[in-house]
N, CA, C and O atoms as a Tinker XYZ file with bonds, in Angstrom:
   356  protein
     1  N    -17.214000   20.251000  -30.445000    73     2
     2  CA   -16.081000   20.080000  -29.548000    64     1     3
     3  C    -15.309000   18.844000  -30.003000    63     2     4     5
     4  O    -15.893000   17.777000  -30.194000    81     3
     5  N    -14.012000   18.990000  -30.173000    73     3     6
     6  CA   -13.239000   17.832000  -30.620000    64     5     7
     7  C    -12.969000   16.871000  -29.463000    63     6     8     9
     8  O    -13.161000   17.220000  -28.298000    81     7
     9  N    -12.530000   15.679000  -29.790000    73     7    10
    10  CA   -12.370000   14.610000  -28.795000    64     9    11
    11  C    -11.295000   14.951000  -27.772000    63    10    12    13
    12  O    -11.454000   14.646000  -26.590000    81    11
    13  N    -10.202000   15.578000  -28.205000    73    11    14
    14  CA    -9.123000   15.911000  -27.273000    64    13    15
    15  C     -9.609000   16.894000  -26.222000    63    14    16    17
    16  O     -9.306000   16.740000  -25.038000    81    15
    17  N    -10.356000   17.896000  -26.641000    73    15    18
    18  CA   -10.887000   18.878000  -25.690000    64    17    19
    19  C    -11.914000   18.223000  -24.762000    63    18    20    21
    20  O    -11.945000   18.512000  -23.565000    81    19
    21  N    -12.747000   17.348000  -25.312000    73    19    22
    22  CA   -13.738000   16.639000  -24.505000    64    21    23
    23  C    -13.058000   15.761000  -23.455000    63    22    24    25
    24  O    -13.499000   15.698000  -22.307000    81    23
    25  N    -11.979000   15.084000  -23.859000    73    23    26
    26  CA   -11.218000   14.274000  -22.891000    64    25    27
    27  C    -10.693000   15.142000  -21.757000    63    26    28    29
    28  O    -10.761000   14.752000  -20.591000    81    27
    29  N    -10.174000   16.311000  -22.091000    73    27    30
    30  CA    -9.667000   17.220000  -21.068000    64    29    31
    31  C    -10.747000   17.698000  -20.119000    63    30    32    33
    32  O    -10.540000   17.755000  -18.907000    81    31
    33  N    -11.902000   18.041000  -20.675000    73    31    34
    34  CA   -13.016000   18.513000  -19.846000    64    33    35
    35  C    -13.487000   17.403000  -18.911000    63    34    36    37
    36  O    -13.711000   17.642000  -17.725000    81    35
    37  N    -13.636000   16.197000  -19.441000    73    35    38
    38  CA   -14.095000   15.072000  -18.616000    64    37    39
    39  C    -13.068000   14.775000  -17.515000    63    38    40    41
    40  O    -13.445000   14.533000  -16.368000    81    39
    41  N    -11.790000   14.793000  -17.854000    73    39    42
    42  CA   -10.761000   14.519000  -16.849000    64    41    43
    43  C    -10.752000   15.581000  -15.749000    63    42    44    45
    44  O    -10.618000   15.249000  -14.571000    81    43
    45  N    -10.895000   16.851000  -16.122000    73    43    46
    46  CA   -10.930000   17.907000  -15.113000    64    45    47
    47  C    -12.176000   17.832000  -14.247000    63    46    48    49
    48  O    -12.108000   18.087000  -13.045000    81    47
    49  N    -13.314000   17.484000  -14.840000    73    47    50
    50  CA   -14.533000   17.317000  -14.043000    64    49    51
    51  C    -14.388000   16.151000  -13.063000    63    50    52    53
    52  O    -14.845000   16.227000  -11.922000    81    51
    53  N    -13.750000   15.074000  -13.519000    73    51    54
    54  CA   -13.531000   13.932000  -12.625000    64    53    55
    55  C    -12.641000   14.339000  -11.460000    63    54    56    57
    56  O    -12.895000   13.955000  -10.318000    81    55
    57  N    -11.605000   15.110000  -11.739000    73    55    58
    58  CA   -10.714000   15.573000  -10.678000    64    57    59
    59  C    -11.458000   16.489000   -9.707000    63    58    60    61
    60  O    -11.301000   16.369000   -8.492000    81    59
    61  N    -12.262000   17.399000  -10.241000    73    59    62
    62  CA   -13.015000   18.321000   -9.388000    64    61    63
    63  C    -14.038000   17.586000   -8.531000    63    62    64    65
    64  O    -14.238000   17.953000   -7.373000    81    63
    65  N    -14.685000   16.567000   -9.064000    73    63    66
    66  CA   -15.684000   15.823000   -8.292000    64    65    67
    67  C    -15.045000   14.887000   -7.272000    63    66    68    69
    68  O    -15.687000   14.511000   -6.291000    81    67
    69  N    -13.801000   14.513000   -7.491000    73    67    70
    70  CA   -13.163000   13.597000   -6.553000    64    69    71
    71  C    -12.883000   14.274000   -5.206000    63    70    72    73
    72  O    -12.802000   13.595000   -4.182000    81    71
    73  N    -12.735000   15.601000   -5.197000    73    71    74
    74  CA   -12.459000   16.309000   -3.936000    64    73    75
    75  C    -13.636000   16.205000   -2.969000    63    74    76    77
    76  O    -13.432000   15.775000   -1.833000    81    75
    77  N    -14.871000   16.580000   -3.365000    73    75    78
    78  CA   -15.968000   16.429000   -2.402000    64    77    79
    79  C    -16.254000   14.969000   -2.046000    63    78    80    81
    80  O    -16.660000   14.678000   -0.921000    81    79
    81  N    -16.049000   14.059000   -2.983000    73    79    82
    82  CA   -16.254000   12.639000   -2.671000    64    81    83
    83  C    -15.263000   12.199000   -1.602000    63    82    84    85
    84  O    -15.627000   11.499000   -0.657000    81    83
    85  N    -14.017000   12.612000   -1.754000    73    83    86
    86  CA   -12.987000   12.247000   -0.779000    64    85    87
    87  C    -13.266000   12.876000    0.583000    63    86    88    89
    88  O    -13.215000   12.192000    1.606000    81    87
    89  N    -13.558000   14.167000    0.600000    73    87    90
    90  CA   -13.782000   14.866000    1.878000    64    89    91
    91  C    -15.011000   14.318000    2.594000    63    90    92    93
    92  O    -14.943000   14.009000    3.783000    81    91
    93  N    -16.130000   14.193000    1.890000    73    91    94
    94  CA   -17.329000   13.696000    2.557000    64    93    95
    95  C    -17.186000   12.220000    2.922000    63    94    96    97
    96  O    -17.748000   11.774000    3.923000    81    95
    97  N    -16.447000   11.464000    2.126000    73    95    98
    98  CA   -16.206000   10.059000    2.470000    64    97    99
    99  C    -15.421000    9.924000    3.758000    63    98   100   101
   100  O    -15.736000    9.082000    4.599000    81    99
   101  N    -14.398000   10.751000    3.915000    73    99   102
   102  CA   -13.610000   10.713000    5.153000    64   101   103
   103  C    -14.468000   11.139000    6.335000    63   102   104   105
   104  O    -14.424000   10.521000    7.399000    81   103
   105  N    -15.257000   12.207000    6.142000    73   103   106
   106  CA   -16.116000   12.662000    7.243000    64   105   107
   107  C    -17.166000   11.621000    7.612000    63   106   108   109
   108  O    -17.456000   11.425000    8.792000    81   107
   109  N    -17.728000   10.962000    6.628000    73   107   110
   110  CA   -18.705000    9.912000    6.925000    64   109   111
   111  C    -18.042000    8.723000    7.594000    63   110   112   113
   112  O    -18.653000    8.059000    8.432000    81   111
   113  N    -16.797000    8.450000    7.232000    73   111   114
   114  CA   -16.063000    7.348000    7.859000    64   113   115
   115  C    -15.761000    7.670000    9.320000    63   114   116   117
   116  O    -15.780000    6.778000   10.168000    81   115
   117  N    -15.483000    8.936000    9.616000    73   115   118
   118  CA   -15.171000    9.345000   10.986000    64   117   119
   119  C    -16.408000    9.644000   11.822000    63   118   120   121
   120  O    -16.308000    9.738000   13.045000    81   119
   121  N    -17.558000    9.794000   11.203000    73   119   122
   122  CA   -18.737000   10.287000   11.913000    64   121   123
   123  C    -19.184000    9.441000   13.108000    63   122   124   125
   124  O    -19.568000   10.032000   14.117000    81   123
   125  N    -19.164000    8.105000   13.073000    73   123   126
   126  CA   -19.621000    7.388000   14.258000    64   125   127
   127  C    -18.739000    7.646000   15.478000    63   126   128   129
   128  O    -19.217000    7.566000   16.610000    81   127
   129  N    -17.474000    7.950000   15.267000    73   127   130
   130  CA   -16.550000    8.154000   16.380000    64   129   131
   131  C    -16.666000    9.550000   16.950000    63   130   132   133
   132  O    -16.758000    9.722000   18.165000    81   131
   133  N    -16.662000   10.560000   16.076000    73   131   134
   134  CA   -16.565000   11.925000   16.585000    64   133   135
   135  C    -17.743000   12.828000   16.222000    63   134   136   137
   136  O    -17.796000   13.969000   16.681000    81   135
   137  N    -18.672000   12.356000   15.426000    73   135   138
   138  CA   -19.812000   13.173000   15.060000    64   137   139
   139  C    -19.453000   14.359000   14.181000    63   138   140   141
   140  O    -20.136000   15.382000   14.215000    81   139
   141  N    -18.387000   14.236000   13.394000    73   139   142
   142  CA   -17.958000   15.347000   12.551000    64   141   143
   143  C    -18.969000   15.694000   11.473000    63   142   144   145
   144  O    -19.017000   16.833000   11.009000    81   143
   145  N    -19.774000   14.727000   11.071000    73   143   146
   146  CA   -20.745000   15.006000   10.010000    64   145   147
   147  C    -21.752000   16.049000   10.478000    63   146   148   149
   148  O    -22.136000   16.923000    9.702000    81   147
   149  N    -22.184000   15.973000   11.725000    73   147   150
   150  CA   -23.143000   16.961000   12.227000    64   149   151
   151  C    -22.525000   18.355000   12.222000    63   150   152   153
   152  O    -23.184000   19.324000   11.843000    81   151
   153  N    -21.270000   18.461000   12.637000    73   151   154
   154  CA   -20.585000   19.750000   12.640000    64   153   155
   155  C    -20.313000   20.222000   11.218000    63   154   156   157
   156  O    -20.488000   21.400000   10.907000    81   155
   157  N    -19.890000   19.316000   10.367000    73   155   158
   158  CA   -19.553000   19.680000    8.995000    64   157   159
   159  C    -20.808000   20.028000    8.203000    63   158   160   161
   160  O    -20.752000   20.829000    7.270000    81   159
   161  N    -21.925000   19.436000    8.568000    73   159   162
   162  CA   -23.176000   19.706000    7.882000    64   161   163
   163  C    -23.582000   21.164000    7.955000    63   162   164   165
   164  O    -24.241000   21.675000    7.050000    81   163
   165  N    -23.190000   21.840000    9.029000    73   163   166
   166  CA   -23.498000   23.272000    9.159000    64   165   167
   167  C    -22.767000   24.103000    8.116000    63   166   168   169
   168  O    -23.236000   25.178000    7.743000    81   167
   169  N    -21.641000   23.628000    7.648000    73   167   170
   170  CA   -20.882000   24.370000    6.640000    64   169   171
   171  C    -21.603000   24.386000    5.296000    63   170   172   173
   172  O    -21.278000   25.206000    4.437000    81   171
   173  N    -22.568000   23.505000    5.099000    73   171   174
   174  CA   -23.285000   23.423000    3.833000    64   173   175
   175  C    -24.546000   24.284000    3.817000    63   174   176   177
   176  O    -25.265000   24.291000    2.819000    81   175
   177  N    -24.830000   25.006000    4.893000    73   175   178
   178  CA   -26.047000   25.807000    4.939000    64   177   179
   179  C    -26.143000   26.825000    3.807000    63   178   180   181
   180  O    -27.244000   27.038000    3.298000    81   179
   181  N    -25.048000   27.469000    3.381000    73   179   182
   182  CA   -25.201000   28.384000    2.235000    64   181   183
   183  C    -25.647000   27.666000    0.964000    63   182   184   185
   184  O    -26.224000   28.298000    0.079000    81   183
   185  N    -25.397000   26.373000    0.855000    73   183   186
   186  CA   -25.769000   25.613000   -0.331000    64   185   187
   187  C    -27.129000   24.949000   -0.178000    63   186   188   189
   188  O    -27.564000   24.230000   -1.077000    81   187
   189  N    -27.789000   25.168000    0.910000    73   187   190
   190  CA   -29.062000   24.516000    1.180000    64   189   191
   191  C    -28.921000   23.608000    2.388000    63   190   192   193
   192  O    -27.856000   23.540000    3.002000    81   191
   193  N    -29.969000   22.929000    2.716000    73   191   194
   194  CA   -29.957000   22.073000    3.903000    64   193   195
   195  C    -29.712000   20.625000    3.527000    63   194   196   197
   196  O    -30.398000   19.725000    4.013000    81   195
   197  N    -28.722000   20.398000    2.653000    73   195   198
   198  CA   -28.407000   19.045000    2.223000    64   197   199
   199  C    -27.335000   18.460000    3.112000    63   198   200   201
   200  O    -26.294000   19.084000    3.317000    81   199
   201  N    -27.565000   17.287000    3.639000    73   199   202
   202  CA   -26.547000   16.666000    4.496000    64   201   203
   203  C    -25.366000   16.168000    3.674000    63   202   204   205
   204  O    -25.503000   15.949000    2.470000    81   203
   205  N    -24.218000   15.986000    4.300000    73   203   206
   206  CA   -23.041000   15.486000    3.583000    64   205   207
   207  C    -23.275000   14.135000    2.913000    63   206   208   209
   208  O    -22.655000   13.832000    1.894000    81   207
   209  N    -24.170000   13.321000    3.482000    73   207   210
   210  CA   -24.454000   12.021000    2.865000    64   209   211
   211  C    -25.017000   12.203000    1.458000    63   210   212   213
   212  O    -24.650000   11.470000    0.538000    81   211
   213  N    -25.910000   13.182000    1.293000    73   211   214
   214  CA   -26.495000   13.441000   -0.018000    64   213   215
   215  C    -25.453000   13.982000   -0.990000    63   214   216   217
   216  O    -25.406000   13.571000   -2.150000    81   215
   217  N    -24.621000   14.900000   -0.517000    73   215   218
   218  CA   -23.553000   15.434000   -1.358000    64   217   219
   219  C    -22.609000   14.316000   -1.792000    63   218   220   221
   220  O    -22.194000   14.259000   -2.950000    81   219
   221  N    -22.276000   13.432000   -0.860000    73   219   222
   222  CA   -21.393000   12.317000   -1.166000    64   221   223
   223  C    -22.026000   11.393000   -2.212000    63   222   224   225
   224  O    -21.356000   10.955000   -3.146000    81   223
   225  N    -23.295000   11.108000   -2.049000    73   223   226
   226  CA   -23.982000   10.212000   -2.979000    64   225   227
   227  C    -24.082000   10.820000   -4.377000    63   226   228   229
   228  O    -23.789000   10.153000   -5.369000    81   227
   229  N    -24.492000   12.072000   -4.454000    73   227   230
   230  CA   -24.666000   12.723000   -5.750000    64   229   231
   231  C    -23.329000   12.853000   -6.475000    63   230   232   233
   232  O    -23.235000   12.528000   -7.659000    81   231
   233  N    -22.297000   13.325000   -5.779000    73   231   234
   234  CA   -20.999000   13.481000   -6.436000    64   233   235
   235  C    -20.398000   12.131000   -6.802000    63   234   236   237
   236  O    -19.686000   12.031000   -7.801000    81   235
   237  N    -20.667000   11.095000   -6.023000    73   235   238
   238  CA   -20.166000    9.761000   -6.370000    64   237   239
   239  C    -20.823000    9.235000   -7.638000    63   238   240   241
   240  O    -20.154000    8.642000   -8.484000    81   239
   241  N    -22.134000    9.448000   -7.776000    73   239   242
   242  CA   -22.811000    9.022000   -8.994000    64   241   243
   243  C    -22.314000    9.804000  -10.210000    63   242   244   245
   244  O    -22.106000    9.230000  -11.279000    81   243
   245  N    -22.123000   11.115000  -10.044000    73   243   246
   246  CA   -21.597000   11.917000  -11.145000    64   245   247
   247  C    -20.190000   11.478000  -11.528000    63   246   248   249
   248  O    -19.860000   11.399000  -12.712000    81   247
   249  N    -19.369000   11.196000  -10.535000    73   247   250
   250  CA   -18.008000   10.734000  -10.797000    64   249   251
   251  C    -18.019000    9.384000  -11.498000    63   250   252   253
   252  O    -17.211000    9.154000  -12.398000    81   251
   253  N    -18.911000    8.495000  -11.107000    73   251   254
   254  CA   -19.024000    7.190000  -11.767000    64   253   255
   255  C    -19.463000    7.341000  -13.218000    63   254   256   257
   256  O    -18.944000    6.654000  -14.098000    81   255
   257  N    -20.412000    8.232000  -13.474000    73   255   258
   258  CA   -20.846000    8.479000  -14.845000    64   257   259
   259  C    -19.703000    9.034000  -15.687000    63   258   260   261
   260  O    -19.486000    8.598000  -16.818000    81   259
   261  N    -18.974000   10.000000  -15.128000    73   259   262
   262  CA   -17.855000   10.575000  -15.868000    64   261   263
   263  C    -16.733000    9.563000  -16.079000    63   262   264   265
   264  O    -16.040000    9.615000  -17.095000    81   263
   265  N    -16.547000    8.650000  -15.142000    73   263   266
   266  CA   -15.536000    7.599000  -15.322000    64   265   267
   267  C    -15.917000    6.701000  -16.497000    63   266   268   269
   268  O    -15.049000    6.285000  -17.265000    81   267
   269  N    -17.201000    6.400000  -16.643000    73   267   270
   270  CA   -17.654000    5.592000  -17.779000    64   269   271
   271  C    -17.434000    6.348000  -19.089000    63   270   272   273
   272  O    -16.982000    5.758000  -20.070000    81   271
   273  N    -17.744000    7.633000  -19.118000    73   271   274
   274  CA   -17.507000    8.451000  -20.315000    64   273   275
   275  C    -16.016000    8.505000  -20.611000    63   274   276   277
   276  O    -15.605000    8.399000  -21.767000    81   275
   277  N    -15.214000    8.667000  -19.581000    73   275   278
   278  CA   -13.754000    8.713000  -19.729000    64   277   279
   279  C    -13.228000    7.412000  -20.343000    63   278   280   281
   280  O    -12.369000    7.444000  -21.224000    81   279
   281  N    -13.737000    6.285000  -19.885000    73   279   282
   282  CA   -13.316000    5.005000  -20.449000    64   281   283
   283  C    -13.758000    4.858000  -21.904000    63   282   284   285
   284  O    -13.023000    4.311000  -22.725000    81   283
   285  N    -14.954000    5.342000  -22.221000    73   283   286
   286  CA   -15.413000    5.269000  -23.612000    64   285   287
   287  C    -14.552000    6.137000  -24.525000    63   286   288   289
   288  O    -14.256000    5.750000  -25.656000    81   287
   289  N    -14.154000    7.298000  -24.039000    73   287   290
   290  CA   -13.335000    8.191000  -24.861000    64   289   291
   291  C    -11.908000    7.685000  -25.026000    63   290   292   293
   292  O    -11.236000    8.018000  -26.002000    81   291
   293  N    -11.451000    6.890000  -24.084000    73   291   294
   294  CA   -10.051000    6.454000  -24.085000    64   293   295
   295  C     -9.901000    4.948000  -24.216000    63   294   296   297
   296  O     -8.900000    4.389000  -23.769000    81   295
   297  N    -10.876000    4.279000  -24.821000    73   295   298
   298  CA   -10.826000    2.816000  -24.868000    64   297   299
   299  C     -9.663000    2.319000  -25.715000    63   298   300   301
   300  O     -9.083000    1.280000  -25.397000    81   299
   301  N     -9.302000    3.028000  -26.784000    73   299   302
   302  CA    -8.173000    2.576000  -27.607000    64   301   303
   303  C     -6.869000    2.607000  -26.827000    63   302   304   305
   304  O     -6.062000    1.682000  -26.906000    81   303
   305  N     -6.674000    3.679000  -26.076000    73   303   306
   306  CA    -5.466000    3.784000  -25.265000    64   305   307
   307  C     -5.425000    2.668000  -24.220000    63   306   308   309
   308  O     -4.378000    2.068000  -23.980000    81   307
   309  N     -6.567000    2.401000  -23.609000    73   307   310
   310  CA    -6.641000    1.338000  -22.617000    64   309   311
   311  C     -6.331000   -0.022000  -23.242000    63   310   312   313
   312  O     -5.594000   -0.818000  -22.660000    81   311
   313  N     -6.887000   -0.290000  -24.419000    73   311   314
   314  CA    -6.608000   -1.558000  -25.101000    64   313   315
   315  C     -5.132000   -1.686000  -25.449000    63   314   316   317
   316  O     -4.555000   -2.764000  -25.301000    81   315
   317  N     -4.514000   -0.603000  -25.910000    73   315   318
   318  CA    -3.087000   -0.635000  -26.222000    64   317   319
   319  C     -2.242000   -0.888000  -24.979000    63   318   320   321
   320  O     -1.243000   -1.604000  -25.041000    81   319
   321  N     -2.637000   -0.307000  -23.857000    73   319   322
   322  CA    -1.903000   -0.540000  -22.612000    64   321   323
   323  C     -2.032000   -1.991000  -22.162000    63   322   324   325
   324  O     -1.059000   -2.581000  -21.692000    81   323
   325  N     -3.221000   -2.569000  -22.300000    73   323   326
   326  CA    -3.426000   -3.966000  -21.926000    64   325   327
   327  C     -2.612000   -4.877000  -22.845000    63   326   328   329
   328  O     -2.002000   -5.842000  -22.386000    81   327
   329  N     -2.606000   -4.567000  -24.145000    73   327   330
   330  CA    -1.807000   -5.359000  -25.087000    64   329   331
   331  C     -0.328000   -5.286000  -24.747000    63   330   332   333
   332  O      0.370000   -6.298000  -24.807000    81   331
   333  N      0.157000   -4.108000  -24.392000    73   331   334
   334  CA     1.576000   -3.982000  -24.051000    64   333   335
   335  C      1.903000   -4.724000  -22.755000    63   334   336   337
   336  O      3.011000   -5.236000  -22.598000    81   335
   337  N      0.967000   -4.783000  -21.848000    73   335   338
   338  CA     1.181000   -5.555000  -20.623000    64   337   339
   339  C      1.264000   -7.052000  -20.923000    63   338   340   341
   340  O      2.080000   -7.769000  -20.344000    81   339
   341  N      0.408000   -7.510000  -21.837000    73   339   342
   342  CA     0.428000   -8.938000  -22.197000    64   341   343
   343  C      1.710000   -9.287000  -22.931000    63   342   344   345
   344  O      2.243000  -10.381000  -22.746000    81   343
   345  N      2.221000   -8.378000  -23.767000    73   343   346
   346  CA     3.453000   -8.647000  -24.508000    64   345   347
   347  C      4.663000   -8.709000  -23.590000    63   346   348   349
   348  O      5.560000   -9.530000  -23.781000    81   347
   349  N      4.681000   -7.822000  -22.580000    73   347   350
   350  CA     5.843000   -7.787000  -21.683000    64   349   351
   351  C      5.802000   -8.892000  -20.642000    63   350   352   353
   352  O      6.830000   -9.194000  -20.036000    81   351
   353  N      4.651000   -9.501000  -20.416000    73   351   354
   354  CA     4.538000  -10.547000  -19.386000    64   353   355
   355  C      4.990000  -11.900000  -19.886000    63   354   356
   356  O      4.955000  -12.878000  -19.139000    81   355
């Protein structure tokens, strides 16, 4: 697999993982007020008896790992952007 295709795959996986992280994060943030996590947890029964907290944790770790891979694949671009920021400042 060439680097350009790998970059695309990693970026799409990061985008796909950000959706459950965002949704479960919002539900966990709202849970002490309205108990939405208990109600939302029932929606996960087809996927097993995993609570939203576990889904949030697992997808967050996967997203963090993919972010590190993404930075490794794009470090030259990042360095060039930082250099251009220093030149314009």
